[in-house]
DRENDO-1510 file (C-alpha; in Angstrom, 1 decimal, always signed):
<recs>
REC; n; res; u; v; w
REC; 1; UNK; +115.2; -83.7; -82.7 .
REC; 2; UNK; +114.1; -80.6; -80.9 .
REC; 3; UNK; +112.8; -77.4; -82.1 .
REC; 4; UNK; +116.6; -76.3; -83.5 .
REC; 5; UNK; +117.0; -79.6; -85.6 .
REC; 6; UNK; +118.7; -81.7; -82.5 .
REC; 7; UNK; +121.9; -82.8; -83.0 .
REC; 8; UNK; +122.0; -79.7; -85.4 .
REC; 9; UNK; +123.6; -76.6; -84.3 .
REC; 10; UNK; +125.5; -75.2; -86.7 .
REC; 11; UNK; +124.9; -75.0; -90.3 .
REC; 12; UNK; +127.0; -73.6; -92.9 .
REC; 13; UNK; +125.4; -71.9; -95.9 .
REC; 14; UNK; +127.8; -72.2; -99.0 .
REC; 15; UNK; +126.2; -69.5; -101.5 .
REC; 16; UNK; +125.1; -66.6; -100.0 .
REC; 17; UNK; +123.2; -65.3; -102.1 .
REC; 18; UNK; +119.5; -64.7; -102.7 .
REC; 19; UNK; +118.7; -68.1; -102.0 .
REC; 20; UNK; +121.5; -68.8; -99.6 .
REC; 21; UNK; +120.8; -65.3; -97.8 .
REC; 22; UNK; +117.6; -65.7; -97.1 .
REC; 23; UNK; +117.9; -69.4; -95.7 .
REC; 24; UNK; +120.5; -68.4; -93.6 .
REC; 25; UNK; +117.9; -66.0; -92.2 .
REC; 26; UNK; +115.6; -68.7; -91.8 .
REC; 27; UNK; +118.3; -70.9; -89.9 .
REC; 28; UNK; +119.1; -68.0; -87.5 .
REC; 29; UNK; +115.4; -67.6; -86.6 .
REC; 30; UNK; +115.2; -71.3; -85.5 .
REC; 31; UNK; +118.0; -70.4; -83.4 .
REC; 32; UNK; +120.6; -72.5; -85.3 .
REC; 33; UNK; +124.6; -70.8; -85.4 .
REC; 34; UNK; +125.1; -70.1; -88.9 .
REC; 35; UNK; +128.6; -69.8; -90.9 .
REC; 36; UNK; +128.1; -68.2; -93.9 .
REC; 37; UNK; +129.8; -68.2; -97.3 .
REC; 38; UNK; +130.4; -66.7; -100.7 .
REC; 39; UNK; +133.1; -65.6; -102.9 .
REC; 40; UNK; +131.8; -62.8; -104.6 .
REC; 41; UNK; +132.4; -59.1; -103.7 .
REC; 42; UNK; +129.5; -58.0; -101.5 .
REC; 43; UNK; +128.0; -60.8; -100.3 .
REC; 44; UNK; +128.9; -60.4; -96.8 .
REC; 45; UNK; +127.2; -56.8; -96.9 .
REC; 46; UNK; +123.4; -58.6; -99.2 .
REC; 47; UNK; +123.6; -61.2; -96.5 .
REC; 48; UNK; +123.5; -58.8; -93.6 .
REC; 49; UNK; +120.8; -57.2; -95.5 .
REC; 50; UNK; +118.7; -59.6; -95.9 .
REC; 51; UNK; +118.6; -60.8; -91.9 .
REC; 52; UNK; +118.0; -57.3; -91.0 .
REC; 53; UNK; +114.9; -57.0; -93.6 .
REC; 54; UNK; +113.3; -60.9; -93.5 .
REC; 55; UNK; +114.1; -61.0; -89.3 .
REC; 56; UNK; +110.5; -58.6; -88.2 .
REC; 57; UNK; +108.5; -60.9; -90.4 .
REC; 58; UNK; +110.6; -64.1; -88.9 .
REC; 59; UNK; +109.7; -62.8; -85.5 .
REC; 60; UNK; +105.8; -62.4; -86.1 .
REC; 61; UNK; +105.8; -65.9; -87.7 .
REC; 62; UNK; +107.2; -67.3; -84.3 .
REC; 63; UNK; +110.8; -67.0; -84.4 .
REC; 64; UNK; +112.5; -69.7; -81.6 .
REC; 65; UNK; +112.8; -67.7; -78.2 .
REC; 66; UNK; +116.5; -66.9; -77.6 .
REC; 67; UNK; +117.1; -67.2; -81.7 .
REC; 68; UNK; +119.6; -64.5; -82.3 .
REC; 69; UNK; +119.8; -62.7; -86.3 .
REC; 70; UNK; +123.5; -61.9; -84.9 .
REC; 71; UNK; +124.5; -65.2; -84.4 .
REC; 72; UNK; +126.2; -65.8; -87.6 .
REC; 73; UNK; +129.8; -65.3; -88.9 .
REC; 74; UNK; +131.3; -64.8; -92.7 .
REC; 75; UNK; +134.2; -67.0; -94.1 .
REC; 76; UNK; +134.9; -66.5; -97.9 .
REC; 77; UNK; +137.0; -70.0; -97.9 .
REC; 78; UNK; +134.2; -72.5; -98.0 .
REC; 79; UNK; +136.2; -75.3; -96.7 .
REC; 80; UNK; +137.0; -73.6; -93.7 .
REC; 81; UNK; +133.8; -72.4; -93.4 .
REC; 82; UNK; +132.3; -76.1; -93.1 .
REC; 83; UNK; +134.6; -77.1; -90.5 .
REC; 84; UNK; +132.6; -77.7; -87.3 .
REC; 85; UNK; +129.1; -77.7; -88.5 .
REC; 86; UNK; +126.2; -80.1; -88.5 .
REC; 87; UNK; +124.8; -79.9; -91.4 .
REC; 88; UNK; +125.6; -78.0; -95.0 .
REC; 89; UNK; +123.1; -76.0; -97.3 .
REC; 90; UNK; +125.1; -75.3; -100.2 .
REC; 91; UNK; +123.3; -72.5; -103.0 .
REC; 92; UNK; +125.9; -71.8; -105.2 .
REC; 93; UNK; +125.1; -70.8; -109.1 .
REC; 94; UNK; +123.3; -73.2; -110.7 .
REC; 95; UNK; +125.8; -75.0; -113.2 .
REC; 96; UNK; +127.2; -78.5; -112.6 .
REC; 97; UNK; +131.0; -77.0; -113.2 .
REC; 98; UNK; +130.7; -74.6; -110.6 .
REC; 99; UNK; +128.9; -77.4; -107.9 .
REC; 100; UNK; +130.6; -79.8; -109.5 .
REC; 101; UNK; +133.9; -78.2; -108.0 .
REC; 102; UNK; +132.7; -76.8; -104.8 .
REC; 103; UNK; +130.7; -80.0; -103.5 .
REC; 104; UNK; +133.9; -82.4; -103.3 .
REC; 105; UNK; +136.1; -79.6; -101.7 .
REC; 106; UNK; +133.5; -79.7; -98.9 .
REC; 107; UNK; +133.0; -83.2; -98.5 .
REC; 108; UNK; +136.5; -83.4; -98.1 .
REC; 109; UNK; +136.9; -81.8; -95.0 .
REC; 110; UNK; +133.6; -83.0; -93.3 .
REC; 111; UNK; +132.7; -86.5; -91.3 .
REC; 112; UNK; +131.2; -88.9; -93.1 .
REC; 113; UNK; +127.8; -88.2; -91.1 .
REC; 114; UNK; +127.7; -84.5; -91.9 .
REC; 115; UNK; +125.0; -84.2; -94.7 .
REC; 116; UNK; +125.2; -82.3; -97.6 .
REC; 117; UNK; +122.6; -80.5; -99.0 .
REC; 118; UNK; +122.4; -78.6; -102.5 .
REC; 119; UNK; +119.7; -76.1; -103.2 .
REC; 120; UNK; +120.0; -76.6; -106.6 .
REC; 121; UNK; +116.1; -76.3; -108.9 .
REC; 122; UNK; +116.8; -78.7; -111.2 .
REC; 123; UNK; +120.4; -80.4; -111.3 .
REC; 124; UNK; +120.7; -84.1; -111.0 .
REC; 125; UNK; +122.4; -85.1; -107.4 .
REC; 126; UNK; +123.6; -88.1; -108.9 .
REC; 127; UNK; +126.0; -86.1; -110.9 .
REC; 128; UNK; +126.8; -83.3; -108.0 .
REC; 129; UNK; +127.9; -86.0; -105.7 .
REC; 130; UNK; +130.7; -87.4; -108.3 .
REC; 131; UNK; +134.1; -87.3; -106.5 .
REC; 132; UNK; +132.6; -86.1; -103.6 .
REC; 133; UNK; +133.9; -88.3; -100.5 .
REC; 134; UNK; +131.0; -90.0; -99.2 .
REC; 135; UNK; +128.8; -89.2; -102.1 .
REC; 136; UNK; +126.0; -91.3; -100.2 .
REC; 137; UNK; +125.5; -88.2; -97.2 .
REC; 138; UNK; +124.9; -85.8; -100.5 .
REC; 139; UNK; +121.2; -84.7; -101.1 .
REC; 140; UNK; +119.1; -82.3; -102.4 .
REC; 141; UNK; +117.5; -79.3; -100.3 .
REC; 142; UNK; +115.7; -77.2; -102.8 .
REC; 143; UNK; +113.8; -74.8; -101.0 .
REC; 144; UNK; +111.3; -72.3; -103.0 .
REC; 145; UNK; +112.1; -68.5; -103.0 .
REC; 146; UNK; +112.1; -67.3; -100.6 .
REC; 147; UNK; +113.2; -70.2; -98.5 .
REC; 148; UNK; +113.0; -68.0; -94.9 .
REC; 149; UNK; +108.8; -67.9; -96.0 .
REC; 150; UNK; +107.5; -70.7; -98.3 .
REC; 151; UNK; +107.8; -73.9; -96.4 .
REC; 152; UNK; +108.4; -76.9; -99.1 .
REC; 153; UNK; +111.9; -78.0; -99.6 .
REC; 154; UNK; +112.4; -80.8; -101.9 .
REC; 155; UNK; +114.6; -83.5; -100.8 .
REC; 156; UNK; +116.0; -85.8; -103.5 .
REC; 157; UNK; +118.8; -88.7; -102.9 .
REC; 158; UNK; +118.8; -90.3; -106.2 .
REC; 159; UNK; +120.4; -92.8; -107.1 .
REC; 160; UNK; +123.6; -92.1; -105.4 .
REC; 161; UNK; +122.7; -91.0; -101.6 .
REC; 162; UNK; +121.7; -93.3; -98.6 .
REC; 163; UNK; +118.5; -93.5; -96.6 .
REC; 164; UNK; +119.8; -92.6; -93.6 .
REC; 165; UNK; +121.1; -88.9; -95.3 .
REC; 166; UNK; +117.7; -88.5; -97.2 .
REC; 167; UNK; +116.0; -89.5; -93.8 .
REC; 168; UNK; +118.4; -87.4; -91.5 .
REC; 169; UNK; +117.6; -84.1; -94.1 .
REC; 170; UNK; +113.8; -84.7; -93.9 .
REC; 171; UNK; +114.1; -84.8; -90.1 .
REC; 172; UNK; +116.1; -81.9; -90.3 .
REC; 173; UNK; +113.6; -79.5; -92.5 .
REC; 174; UNK; +110.6; -80.8; -90.5 .
REC; 175; UNK; +112.2; -80.0; -87.0 .
REC; 176; UNK; +113.2; -76.8; -88.3 .
REC; 177; UNK; +109.7; -76.2; -89.4 .
REC; 178; UNK; +109.8; -76.9; -93.2 .
REC; 179; UNK; +107.2; -79.0; -95.0 .
REC; 180; UNK; +110.3; -81.6; -96.7 .
REC; 181; UNK; +108.8; -83.7; -99.6 .
REC; 182; UNK; +111.2; -86.7; -100.9 .
REC; 183; UNK; +111.1; -87.0; -104.4 .
REC; 184; UNK; +111.8; -91.1; -104.8 .
REC; 185; UNK; +113.2; -90.6; -109.0 .
REC; 186; UNK; +115.4; -88.4; -110.0 .
REC; 187; UNK; +114.4; -86.0; -112.6 .
REC; 188; UNK; +115.2; -82.4; -114.2 .
REC; 189; UNK; +113.8; -80.0; -112.3 .
REC; 190; UNK; +112.7; -82.1; -109.6 .
REC; 191; UNK; +108.8; -81.9; -109.2 .
REC; 192; UNK; +107.4; -78.4; -108.1 .
REC; 193; UNK; +109.2; -76.9; -111.0 .
REC; 194; UNK; +108.4; -79.2; -113.5 .
REC; 195; UNK; +104.7; -78.7; -112.4 .
REC; 196; UNK; +105.3; -74.8; -112.7 .
REC; 197; UNK; +107.2; -75.6; -115.9 .
REC; 198; UNK; +104.2; -77.2; -117.1 .
REC; 199; UNK; +101.4; -74.2; -116.4 .
REC; 200; UNK; +103.8; -71.7; -117.7 .
REC; 201; UNK; +104.0; -73.4; -121.0 .
REC; 202; UNK; +100.3; -74.0; -121.5 .
REC; 203; UNK; +100.6; -69.7; -120.0 .
REC; 204; UNK; +102.9; -68.6; -122.7 .
REC; 205; UNK; +100.9; -70.8; -125.4 .
REC; 206; UNK; +97.6; -69.2; -124.6 .
REC; 207; UNK; +99.3; -65.7; -125.1 .
REC; 208; UNK; +101.1; -67.1; -128.7 .
REC; 209; UNK; +97.7; -67.9; -130.0 .
REC; 210; UNK; +96.0; -64.6; -128.8 .
REC; 211; UNK; +93.4; -66.4; -126.6 .
REC; 212; UNK; +94.1; -63.8; -123.9 .
REC; 213; UNK; +96.7; -61.0; -122.5 .
REC; 214; UNK; +99.4; -61.9; -120.4 .
REC; 215; UNK; +97.4; -59.8; -117.7 .
REC; 216; UNK; +94.5; -62.4; -118.2 .
REC; 217; UNK; +96.3; -65.5; -118.0 .
REC; 218; UNK; +97.9; -64.3; -114.8 .
REC; 219; UNK; +94.9; -63.6; -113.4 .
REC; 220; UNK; +93.0; -67.0; -114.5 .
REC; 221; UNK; +95.7; -68.1; -111.8 .
REC; 222; UNK; +96.0; -65.6; -109.2 .
REC; 223; UNK; +92.0; -65.0; -109.1 .
REC; 224; UNK; +90.9; -68.6; -109.5 .
REC; 225; UNK; +92.4; -72.0; -109.2 .
REC; 226; UNK; +95.7; -70.5; -107.7 .
REC; 227; UNK; +93.7; -69.3; -105.0 .
REC; 228; UNK; +92.3; -73.0; -104.1 .
REC; 229; UNK; +95.9; -74.5; -104.4 .
REC; 230; UNK; +97.1; -72.5; -101.5 .
REC; 231; UNK; +95.2; -75.2; -99.5 .
REC; 232; UNK; +94.3; -77.9; -102.1 .
REC; 233; UNK; +97.2; -79.2; -104.3 .
REC; 234; UNK; +95.5; -80.3; -107.9 .
REC; 235; UNK; +94.1; -83.8; -106.5 .
REC; 236; UNK; +92.8; -83.1; -103.5 .
REC; 237; UNK; +91.1; -80.5; -105.2 .
REC; 238; UNK; +90.1; -82.3; -108.1 .
REC; 239; UNK; +89.0; -84.7; -105.4 .
REC; 240; UNK; +86.7; -82.2; -104.2 .
REC; 241; UNK; +85.3; -80.9; -107.5 .
REC; 242; UNK; +83.8; -84.4; -107.8 .
REC; 243; UNK; +81.4; -83.3; -105.3 .
REC; 244; UNK; +79.9; -86.2; -102.9 .
REC; 245; UNK; +81.3; -88.5; -104.8 .
REC; 246; UNK; +85.0; -87.3; -104.6 .
REC; 247; UNK; +87.8; -88.2; -107.2 .
REC; 248; UNK; +85.6; -91.3; -108.0 .
REC; 249; UNK; +82.9; -89.2; -109.8 .
REC; 250; UNK; +85.3; -87.1; -110.8 .
REC; 251; UNK; +86.9; -89.6; -112.9 .
REC; 252; UNK; +83.2; -90.6; -114.3 .
REC; 253; UNK; +81.7; -87.4; -115.5 .
REC; 254; UNK; +84.8; -85.0; -115.6 .
REC; 255; UNK; +87.8; -87.0; -116.5 .
REC; 256; UNK; +87.1; -87.6; -120.1 .
REC; 257; UNK; +86.4; -84.0; -120.7 .
REC; 258; UNK; +89.8; -83.3; -119.4 .
REC; 259; UNK; +91.3; -85.4; -121.3 .
REC; 260; UNK; +90.2; -83.9; -124.3 .
REC; 261; UNK; +91.5; -80.7; -123.6 .
REC; 262; UNK; +95.2; -82.4; -122.5 .
REC; 263; UNK; +95.2; -83.4; -126.3 .
REC; 264; UNK; +94.9; -79.6; -127.4 .
REC; 265; UNK; +98.0; -78.3; -125.2 .
REC; 266; UNK; +100.4; -76.7; -127.0 .
REC; 267; UNK; +103.9; -76.7; -127.3 .
REC; 268; UNK; +105.0; -72.7; -128.0 .
REC; 269; UNK; +108.6; -72.1; -129.5 .
REC; 270; UNK; +109.9; -69.5; -127.2 .
REC; 271; UNK; +110.8; -67.1; -130.4 .
REC; 272; UNK; +112.3; -63.4; -129.9 .
REC; 273; UNK; +108.8; -62.1; -131.1 .
REC; 274; UNK; +107.1; -64.0; -128.1 .
REC; 275; UNK; +109.5; -63.0; -125.2 .
REC; 276; UNK; +108.9; -59.3; -126.3 .
REC; 277; UNK; +105.0; -60.1; -126.0 .
REC; 278; UNK; +105.4; -61.3; -122.8 .
REC; 279; UNK; +108.1; -58.9; -121.5 .
REC; 280; UNK; +105.6; -56.0; -122.4 .
REC; 281; UNK; +102.6; -57.7; -121.2 .
REC; 282; UNK; +103.8; -58.1; -117.9 .
REC; 283; UNK; +104.9; -54.6; -117.8 .
REC; 284; UNK; +101.6; -53.6; -118.4 .
REC; 285; UNK; +100.2; -55.6; -116.3 .
REC; 286; UNK; +102.1; -54.5; -113.2 .
REC; 287; UNK; +102.1; -50.7; -113.9 .
REC; 288; UNK; +105.4; -49.8; -113.6 .
REC; 289; UNK; +106.2; -51.4; -109.7 .
REC; 290; UNK; +110.0; -51.9; -109.4 .
REC; 291; UNK; +111.4; -55.1; -108.6 .
REC; 292; UNK; +111.8; -54.0; -104.8 .
REC; 293; UNK; +107.9; -53.3; -104.6 .
REC; 294; UNK; +106.4; -56.1; -105.8 .
REC; 295; UNK; +108.9; -58.9; -104.1 .
REC; 296; UNK; +108.0; -56.6; -100.7 .
REC; 297; UNK; +104.0; -56.8; -102.1 .
REC; 298; UNK; +104.7; -60.7; -102.3 .
REC; 299; UNK; +106.7; -61.5; -98.9 .
REC; 300; UNK; +103.9; -59.8; -96.9 .
REC; 301; UNK; +101.4; -61.8; -98.6 .
REC; 302; UNK; +103.2; -64.8; -98.2 .
REC; 303; UNK; +103.4; -64.1; -94.4 .
REC; 304; UNK; +99.7; -63.3; -94.1 .
REC; 305; UNK; +98.9; -66.3; -96.1 .
REC; 306; UNK; +101.7; -68.9; -93.8 .
REC; 307; UNK; +99.9; -67.1; -90.7 .
REC; 308; UNK; +96.4; -68.2; -92.2 .
REC; 309; UNK; +97.1; -71.2; -92.8 .
REC; 310; UNK; +98.8; -71.9; -89.5 .
REC; 311; UNK; +95.7; -70.5; -87.6 .
</recs>
């Protein structure tokens, strides 16, 4: 495959909300043609605005030469939208009843070799592919928000997808500049969201127990280990923490302390009172910044971080 995904030239983006629209902008930046579909009122306008706002940073990060931000069309009917497409990225609402109705309708009109990838952040692919023609070509292709900036894509085949579809999805994402990882066993939430959930559970517990404020819990990550995690994951980080002896030294000298902490980790109950504390705490931490401003700051930081990592 070349930088545009080899045989993949036209991608259907089914579900053009926040995630789907971001996917569409990224696909366009890689020189692909996009056909987008979404039944929601205003979806086409949202898609247009997302592409326009994302395009400058995508160019800065290195869009494929000749990539055209206008190389897309909108088709409300998903069955008509996927016709003639080489790859499908489904990003409909995160509910089984929605996806289990949509995916069979898409699969019924596609050739058997066309991979259908769901952006689902935690649903099981073996359930999503039920009723689909050729369920062996239906996989999870879960991005991280915003997909046009964050490289990670989790690919899950579960017990139903075949190796050819898994490998084709991995190859496609890799060819367009993503960092796909294969989740080898189907679990709710896949991998990265489970790691996020585990960390946030303890973060909530620390607030609930009065150990620290919401702002200080966040700072404990953003001004500490979060900075290291942008380069190395938890295993490699602790390998480095072991000094010259690496992970072996870490296991010998620091693991007893860590296992002691594991035993003391919390399992908070998300009461209405605790929810209110978290909501107020975040508002105080951010000083009244609106969501759009915060998202713009995040995206600018992510773009700068990606440029740094690539260099």
